[in-house]
Biotite code that builds the C-alpha atoms (Angstrom):
import biotite.structure as struc

atoms = struc.array([
    struc.Atom([129.545, 64.376, 47.816], chain_id="A", res_id=1, res_name="UNK", atom_name="CA", element="C"),
    struc.Atom([127.206, 63.312, 45.053], chain_id="A", res_id=2, res_name="UNK", atom_name="CA", element="C"),
    struc.Atom([126.246, 64.447, 41.610], chain_id="A", res_id=3, res_name="UNK", atom_name="CA", element="C"),
    struc.Atom([125.776, 68.103, 42.585], chain_id="A", res_id=4, res_name="UNK", atom_name="CA", element="C"),
    struc.Atom([129.128, 68.438, 44.369], chain_id="A", res_id=5, res_name="UNK", atom_name="CA", element="C"),
    struc.Atom([131.165, 71.318, 42.779], chain_id="A", res_id=6, res_name="UNK", atom_name="CA", element="C"),
    struc.Atom([134.400, 69.312, 42.775], chain_id="A", res_id=7, res_name="UNK", atom_name="CA", element="C"),
    struc.Atom([132.841, 66.380, 40.845], chain_id="A", res_id=8, res_name="UNK", atom_name="CA", element="C"),
    struc.Atom([134.850, 65.409, 37.759], chain_id="A", res_id=9, res_name="UNK", atom_name="CA", element="C"),
    struc.Atom([132.683, 64.990, 34.702], chain_id="A", res_id=10, res_name="UNK", atom_name="CA", element="C"),
    struc.Atom([134.043, 62.926, 31.871], chain_id="A", res_id=11, res_name="UNK", atom_name="CA", element="C"),
    struc.Atom([132.312, 62.659, 28.531], chain_id="A", res_id=12, res_name="UNK", atom_name="CA", element="C"),
    struc.Atom([133.242, 60.264, 25.788], chain_id="A", res_id=13, res_name="UNK", atom_name="CA", element="C"),
    struc.Atom([131.654, 60.441, 22.367], chain_id="A", res_id=14, res_name="UNK", atom_name="CA", element="C"),
    struc.Atom([132.500, 57.749, 19.858], chain_id="A", res_id=15, res_name="UNK", atom_name="CA", element="C"),
    struc.Atom([132.179, 58.035, 16.087], chain_id="A", res_id=16, res_name="UNK", atom_name="CA", element="C"),
    struc.Atom([132.547, 55.002, 13.914], chain_id="A", res_id=17, res_name="UNK", atom_name="CA", element="C"),
    struc.Atom([132.166, 56.730, 10.575], chain_id="A", res_id=18, res_name="UNK", atom_name="CA", element="C"),
    struc.Atom([135.240, 58.007, 8.711], chain_id="A", res_id=19, res_name="UNK", atom_name="CA", element="C"),
    struc.Atom([133.145, 60.928, 7.409], chain_id="A", res_id=20, res_name="UNK", atom_name="CA", element="C"),
    struc.Atom([132.448, 62.091, 10.978], chain_id="A", res_id=21, res_name="UNK", atom_name="CA", element="C"),
    struc.Atom([136.153, 61.986, 11.809], chain_id="A", res_id=22, res_name="UNK", atom_name="CA", element="C"),
    struc.Atom([136.930, 63.971, 8.636], chain_id="A", res_id=23, res_name="UNK", atom_name="CA", element="C"),
    struc.Atom([134.290, 66.552, 9.662], chain_id="A", res_id=24, res_name="UNK", atom_name="CA", element="C"),
    struc.Atom([135.943, 66.965, 13.067], chain_id="A", res_id=25, res_name="UNK", atom_name="CA", element="C"),
    struc.Atom([139.388, 67.174, 11.477], chain_id="A", res_id=26, res_name="UNK", atom_name="CA", element="C"),
    struc.Atom([138.083, 69.869, 9.110], chain_id="A", res_id=27, res_name="UNK", atom_name="CA", element="C"),
    struc.Atom([136.728, 71.908, 11.993], chain_id="A", res_id=28, res_name="UNK", atom_name="CA", element="C"),
    struc.Atom([140.121, 71.721, 13.672], chain_id="A", res_id=29, res_name="UNK", atom_name="CA", element="C"),
    struc.Atom([141.837, 72.509, 10.391], chain_id="A", res_id=30, res_name="UNK", atom_name="CA", element="C"),
    struc.Atom([139.731, 75.532, 9.305], chain_id="A", res_id=31, res_name="UNK", atom_name="CA", element="C"),
    struc.Atom([138.028, 76.991, 12.370], chain_id="A", res_id=32, res_name="UNK", atom_name="CA", element="C"),
    struc.Atom([140.638, 79.688, 12.909], chain_id="A", res_id=33, res_name="UNK", atom_name="CA", element="C"),
    struc.Atom([140.341, 81.083, 9.356], chain_id="A", res_id=34, res_name="UNK", atom_name="CA", element="C"),
    struc.Atom([137.337, 83.247, 10.067], chain_id="A", res_id=35, res_name="UNK", atom_name="CA", element="C"),
    struc.Atom([139.172, 84.922, 13.006], chain_id="A", res_id=36, res_name="UNK", atom_name="CA", element="C"),
    struc.Atom([142.501, 86.275, 11.667], chain_id="A", res_id=37, res_name="UNK", atom_name="CA", element="C"),
    struc.Atom([142.608, 88.679, 14.661], chain_id="A", res_id=38, res_name="UNK", atom_name="CA", element="C"),
    struc.Atom([143.115, 85.804, 17.115], chain_id="A", res_id=39, res_name="UNK", atom_name="CA", element="C"),
    struc.Atom([146.274, 85.681, 19.157], chain_id="A", res_id=40, res_name="UNK", atom_name="CA", element="C"),
    struc.Atom([148.264, 82.638, 17.990], chain_id="A", res_id=41, res_name="UNK", atom_name="CA", element="C"),
    struc.Atom([148.687, 81.605, 21.588], chain_id="A", res_id=42, res_name="UNK", atom_name="CA", element="C"),
    struc.Atom([144.924, 81.266, 22.074], chain_id="A", res_id=43, res_name="UNK", atom_name="CA", element="C"),
    struc.Atom([144.036, 79.067, 19.092], chain_id="A", res_id=44, res_name="UNK", atom_name="CA", element="C"),
    struc.Atom([143.255, 75.400, 19.699], chain_id="A", res_id=45, res_name="UNK", atom_name="CA", element="C"),
    struc.Atom([145.444, 74.109, 16.828], chain_id="A", res_id=46, res_name="UNK", atom_name="CA", element="C"),
    struc.Atom([148.947, 75.527, 16.644], chain_id="A", res_id=47, res_name="UNK", atom_name="CA", element="C"),
    struc.Atom([151.257, 75.725, 13.604], chain_id="A", res_id=48, res_name="UNK", atom_name="CA", element="C"),
    struc.Atom([152.675, 72.209, 14.172], chain_id="A", res_id=49, res_name="UNK", atom_name="CA", element="C"),
    struc.Atom([149.145, 70.897, 14.536], chain_id="A", res_id=50, res_name="UNK", atom_name="CA", element="C"),
    struc.Atom([148.015, 72.596, 11.287], chain_id="A", res_id=51, res_name="UNK", atom_name="CA", element="C"),
    struc.Atom([151.014, 70.982, 9.532], chain_id="A", res_id=52, res_name="UNK", atom_name="CA", element="C"),
    struc.Atom([150.130, 67.561, 10.966], chain_id="A", res_id=53, res_name="UNK", atom_name="CA", element="C"),
    struc.Atom([146.532, 67.958, 9.725], chain_id="A", res_id=54, res_name="UNK", atom_name="CA", element="C"),
    struc.Atom([147.840, 69.010, 6.324], chain_id="A", res_id=55, res_name="UNK", atom_name="CA", element="C"),
    struc.Atom([150.036, 65.928, 6.057], chain_id="A", res_id=56, res_name="UNK", atom_name="CA", element="C"),
    struc.Atom([147.387, 63.617, 7.597], chain_id="A", res_id=57, res_name="UNK", atom_name="CA", element="C"),
    struc.Atom([147.153, 60.390, 5.622], chain_id="A", res_id=58, res_name="UNK", atom_name="CA", element="C"),
    struc.Atom([143.966, 58.465, 5.058], chain_id="A", res_id=59, res_name="UNK", atom_name="CA", element="C"),
    struc.Atom([141.987, 57.827, 8.221], chain_id="A", res_id=60, res_name="UNK", atom_name="CA", element="C"),
    struc.Atom([141.946, 54.082, 8.807], chain_id="A", res_id=61, res_name="UNK", atom_name="CA", element="C"),
    struc.Atom([140.923, 51.484, 11.309], chain_id="A", res_id=62, res_name="UNK", atom_name="CA", element="C"),
    struc.Atom([141.314, 52.696, 14.933], chain_id="A", res_id=63, res_name="UNK", atom_name="CA", element="C"),
    struc.Atom([141.486, 56.384, 13.909], chain_id="A", res_id=64, res_name="UNK", atom_name="CA", element="C"),
    struc.Atom([140.801, 58.725, 16.745], chain_id="A", res_id=65, res_name="UNK", atom_name="CA", element="C"),
    struc.Atom([140.348, 62.410, 17.628], chain_id="A", res_id=66, res_name="UNK", atom_name="CA", element="C"),
    struc.Atom([140.731, 63.261, 21.301], chain_id="A", res_id=67, res_name="UNK", atom_name="CA", element="C"),
    struc.Atom([139.627, 66.619, 22.718], chain_id="A", res_id=68, res_name="UNK", atom_name="CA", element="C"),
    struc.Atom([140.458, 67.257, 26.367], chain_id="A", res_id=69, res_name="UNK", atom_name="CA", element="C"),
    struc.Atom([139.178, 70.196, 28.358], chain_id="A", res_id=70, res_name="UNK", atom_name="CA", element="C"),
    struc.Atom([141.106, 71.208, 31.462], chain_id="A", res_id=71, res_name="UNK", atom_name="CA", element="C"),
    struc.Atom([139.947, 73.610, 34.154], chain_id="A", res_id=72, res_name="UNK", atom_name="CA", element="C"),
    struc.Atom([142.221, 75.422, 36.559], chain_id="A", res_id=73, res_name="UNK", atom_name="CA", element="C"),
    struc.Atom([139.963, 75.827, 39.615], chain_id="A", res_id=74, res_name="UNK", atom_name="CA", element="C"),
    struc.Atom([142.491, 78.181, 41.265], chain_id="A", res_id=75, res_name="UNK", atom_name="CA", element="C"),
    struc.Atom([141.770, 80.938, 38.704], chain_id="A", res_id=76, res_name="UNK", atom_name="CA", element="C"),
    struc.Atom([138.761, 83.297, 38.897], chain_id="A", res_id=77, res_name="UNK", atom_name="CA", element="C"),
    struc.Atom([135.688, 82.179, 36.935], chain_id="A", res_id=78, res_name="UNK", atom_name="CA", element="C"),
    struc.Atom([135.955, 85.121, 34.495], chain_id="A", res_id=79, res_name="UNK", atom_name="CA", element="C"),
    struc.Atom([139.625, 84.485, 33.675], chain_id="A", res_id=80, res_name="UNK", atom_name="CA", element="C"),
    struc.Atom([140.051, 83.176, 30.074], chain_id="A", res_id=81, res_name="UNK", atom_name="CA", element="C"),
    struc.Atom([143.043, 81.113, 31.183], chain_id="A", res_id=82, res_name="UNK", atom_name="CA", element="C"),
    struc.Atom([140.841, 79.085, 33.516], chain_id="A", res_id=83, res_name="UNK", atom_name="CA", element="C"),
    struc.Atom([140.038, 76.606, 30.679], chain_id="A", res_id=84, res_name="UNK", atom_name="CA", element="C"),
    struc.Atom([142.473, 74.936, 28.272], chain_id="A", res_id=85, res_name="UNK", atom_name="CA", element="C"),
    struc.Atom([141.637, 72.615, 25.395], chain_id="A", res_id=86, res_name="UNK", atom_name="CA", element="C"),
    struc.Atom([143.991, 69.995, 24.018], chain_id="A", res_id=87, res_name="UNK", atom_name="CA", element="C"),
    struc.Atom([143.431, 68.257, 20.699], chain_id="A", res_id=88, res_name="UNK", atom_name="CA", element="C"),
    struc.Atom([145.085, 65.103, 19.479], chain_id="A", res_id=89, res_name="UNK", atom_name="CA", element="C"),
    struc.Atom([144.594, 62.999, 16.319], chain_id="A", res_id=90, res_name="UNK", atom_name="CA", element="C"),
    struc.Atom([145.679, 59.557, 15.269], chain_id="A", res_id=91, res_name="UNK", atom_name="CA", element="C"),
    struc.Atom([145.096, 58.309, 11.712], chain_id="A", res_id=92, res_name="UNK", atom_name="CA", element="C"),
    struc.Atom([144.843, 54.749, 13.106], chain_id="A", res_id=93, res_name="UNK", atom_name="CA", element="C"),
    struc.Atom([146.498, 51.796, 11.448], chain_id="A", res_id=94, res_name="UNK", atom_name="CA", element="C"),
    struc.Atom([148.211, 52.574, 8.173], chain_id="A", res_id=95, res_name="UNK", atom_name="CA", element="C"),
    struc.Atom([149.693, 49.204, 7.302], chain_id="A", res_id=96, res_name="UNK", atom_name="CA", element="C"),
    struc.Atom([148.420, 47.287, 4.321], chain_id="A", res_id=97, res_name="UNK", atom_name="CA", element="C"),
    struc.Atom([150.876, 44.455, 4.457], chain_id="A", res_id=98, res_name="UNK", atom_name="CA", element="C"),
    struc.Atom([150.185, 41.467, 6.671], chain_id="A", res_id=99, res_name="UNK", atom_name="CA", element="C"),
    struc.Atom([152.111, 41.669, 9.921], chain_id="A", res_id=100, res_name="UNK", atom_name="CA", element="C"),
    struc.Atom([153.974, 38.569, 11.249], chain_id="A", res_id=101, res_name="UNK", atom_name="CA", element="C"),
    struc.Atom([152.096, 38.649, 14.528], chain_id="A", res_id=102, res_name="UNK", atom_name="CA", element="C"),
    struc.Atom([148.722, 39.440, 12.839], chain_id="A", res_id=103, res_name="UNK", atom_name="CA", element="C"),
    struc.Atom([148.477, 42.659, 14.782], chain_id="A", res_id=104, res_name="UNK", atom_name="CA", element="C"),
    struc.Atom([148.130, 46.064, 13.144], chain_id="A", res_id=105, res_name="UNK", atom_name="CA", element="C"),
    struc.Atom([150.235, 48.692, 14.916], chain_id="A", res_id=106, res_name="UNK", atom_name="CA", element="C"),
    struc.Atom([148.398, 51.929, 15.567], chain_id="A", res_id=107, res_name="UNK", atom_name="CA", element="C"),
    struc.Atom([149.969, 55.247, 14.593], chain_id="A", res_id=108, res_name="UNK", atom_name="CA", element="C"),
    struc.Atom([150.670, 57.477, 17.606], chain_id="A", res_id=109, res_name="UNK", atom_name="CA", element="C"),
    struc.Atom([148.469, 60.418, 18.366], chain_id="A", res_id=110, res_name="UNK", atom_name="CA", element="C"),
    struc.Atom([149.761, 63.838, 17.177], chain_id="A", res_id=111, res_name="UNK", atom_name="CA", element="C"),
    struc.Atom([149.271, 66.781, 19.516], chain_id="A", res_id=112, res_name="UNK", atom_name="CA", element="C"),
    struc.Atom([147.569, 69.532, 17.588], chain_id="A", res_id=113, res_name="UNK", atom_name="CA", element="C"),
    struc.Atom([147.391, 72.129, 20.339], chain_id="A", res_id=114, res_name="UNK", atom_name="CA", element="C"),
    struc.Atom([150.225, 74.725, 20.764], chain_id="A", res_id=115, res_name="UNK", atom_name="CA", element="C"),
])
């Protein structure tokens, strides 16, 4: 056991508080596939439904989030491309401008962008 153990789970969290940083990440997700038209649709990180969700994305507001999760299937060989899988999710945050009776702003649910 310890930090060098091969079965150690590493989790990284990076927080951005600037709307411009979130827009930059959303744009990478939105346009990254355009320079590779030869890609198999099953291997892209953002599927057709995810691209539509990004296209219809309203203003990013308070509590907006982008979540990228990387999964590794340790049962597959190290050179197998299917060993790793990336999931992407986006929430535009709170989109309510009217005062709420309980003074709480409900957060919009995360949309799964991956196929």
